[in-house]
C-alpha positions as CSV (number, residue, x, y, z in Angstrom):
1,M,30.9,-1.7,16.8
2,A,27.7,-0.1,18.2
3,Q,27.7,2.5,15.4
4,Q,27.8,-0.3,12.8
5,I,24.8,-2.0,14.5
6,V,22.8,1.2,14.6
7,V,23.6,1.9,10.9
8,A,22.6,-1.6,9.9
9,L,19.3,-1.2,11.8
10,I,18.6,2.1,10.1
11,V,19.4,0.7,6.6
12,A,17.2,-2.4,7.3
13,L,14.3,-0.3,8.4
14,A,14.7,1.9,5.3
15,A,14.7,-1.1,3.1
16,I,11.6,-2.5,4.8
17,Y,9.8,0.8,4.3
18,A,10.8,1.0,0.7
19,V,9.5,-2.5,0.0
20,W,6.3,-1.8,1.9
21,R,5.7,1.5,0.1
22,W,6.3,0.1,-3.4
23,M,4.6,-3.3,-3.1
24,P,1.3,-3.7,-4.9
25,G,-1.8,-2.5,-3.0
26,S,-3.4,-6.0,-2.8
27,W,-0.2,-7.5,-1.3
28,R,0.1,-4.6,1.1
29,R,-3.5,-5.1,2.4
30,G,-2.9,-8.9,2.7
31,M,0.3,-8.4,4.6
32,A,-1.3,-5.7,6.8
33,A,-4.0,-8.1,7.8
34,K,-1.4,-10.7,8.7
35,V,0.7,-8.2,10.7
36,A,-2.4,-7.1,12.6
37,A,-3.5,-10.6,13.3
38,G,0.0,-11.6,14.5
39,S,0.2,-8.6,16.8
40,Q,-3.2,-9.5,18.3
41,R,-2.1,-13.2,18.8
42,A,1.1,-11.9,20.5
43,G,-1.0,-9.9,22.9
44,L,0.3,-6.5,21.8
45,V,-3.1,-5.2,20.7
46,D,-6.8,-6.1,21.2
47,A,-9.2,-7.0,18.4
48,E,-10.4,-3.4,17.8
49,R,-6.9,-2.0,17.7
50,A,-5.8,-4.8,15.4
51,G,-8.5,-3.9,12.9
52,R,-7.5,-0.3,13.0
53,L,-3.8,-1.3,12.6
54,A,-4.7,-3.4,9.5
55,Q,-6.6,-0.5,8.0
56,S,-3.8,1.9,8.7
57,L,-1.1,-0.4,7.3
58,G,-3.2,-1.3,4.3
59,K,-3.7,2.3,3.2
60,T,-1.9,3.6,0.2
61,S,0.2,6.7,0.5
62,G,-0.4,9.1,-2.3
63,C,-0.6,9.4,-6.0
64,G,1.7,6.5,-6.8
65,S,-1.0,4.0,-5.7
66,C,-3.5,3.9,-8.6
67,D,-5.4,1.0,-7.2
68,S,-7.1,3.1,-4.5
69,C,-7.6,6.6,-5.7
70,G,-9.7,5.8,-8.8
71,S,-8.2,8.6,-10.9
72,C,-6.7,6.2,-13.4
73,S,-9.2,4.5,-15.7
74,T,-9.6,0.8,-15.4
75,P,-9.6,-1.6,-18.4
76,A,-13.4,-1.7,-18.2
77,G,-13.4,2.1,-18.2
78,K,-11.1,2.3,-21.2
79,A,-13.4,0.0,-23.1
80,A,-16.4,2.2,-22.3
81,E,-14.5,5.3,-23.3
82,A,-13.5,3.6,-26.6
83,G,-17.2,3.4,-27.5
84,K,-17.7,7.1,-27.0
85,T,-17.2,9.5,-29.8
86,S,-14.2,11.6,-29.2
87,V,-13.5,15.1,-30.4
88,P,-10.3,15.3,-32.5
89,R,-7.6,17.2,-30.8
90,S,-5.5,19.8,-32.7
91,H,-1.8,19.7,-32.0
């Protein structure tokens, strides 16, 4: 019985991690602020630590998060690039 509980906890934590990792960046930052505020209200951390917690949880983790790295062009950037003359590419 104890093994089943431990396995269920591991699977639940893995599911939470996967959802957190793949949710949109704006949602992640909003949820991070709520988690940090809740931990501060519960007395687990002080205000400074809650701010750092929100920043840490709100960070994106790697290349799969195009909203933070700036390597992908935005719609405005694509419109600006469309106005530029481009050099034809040979295949």
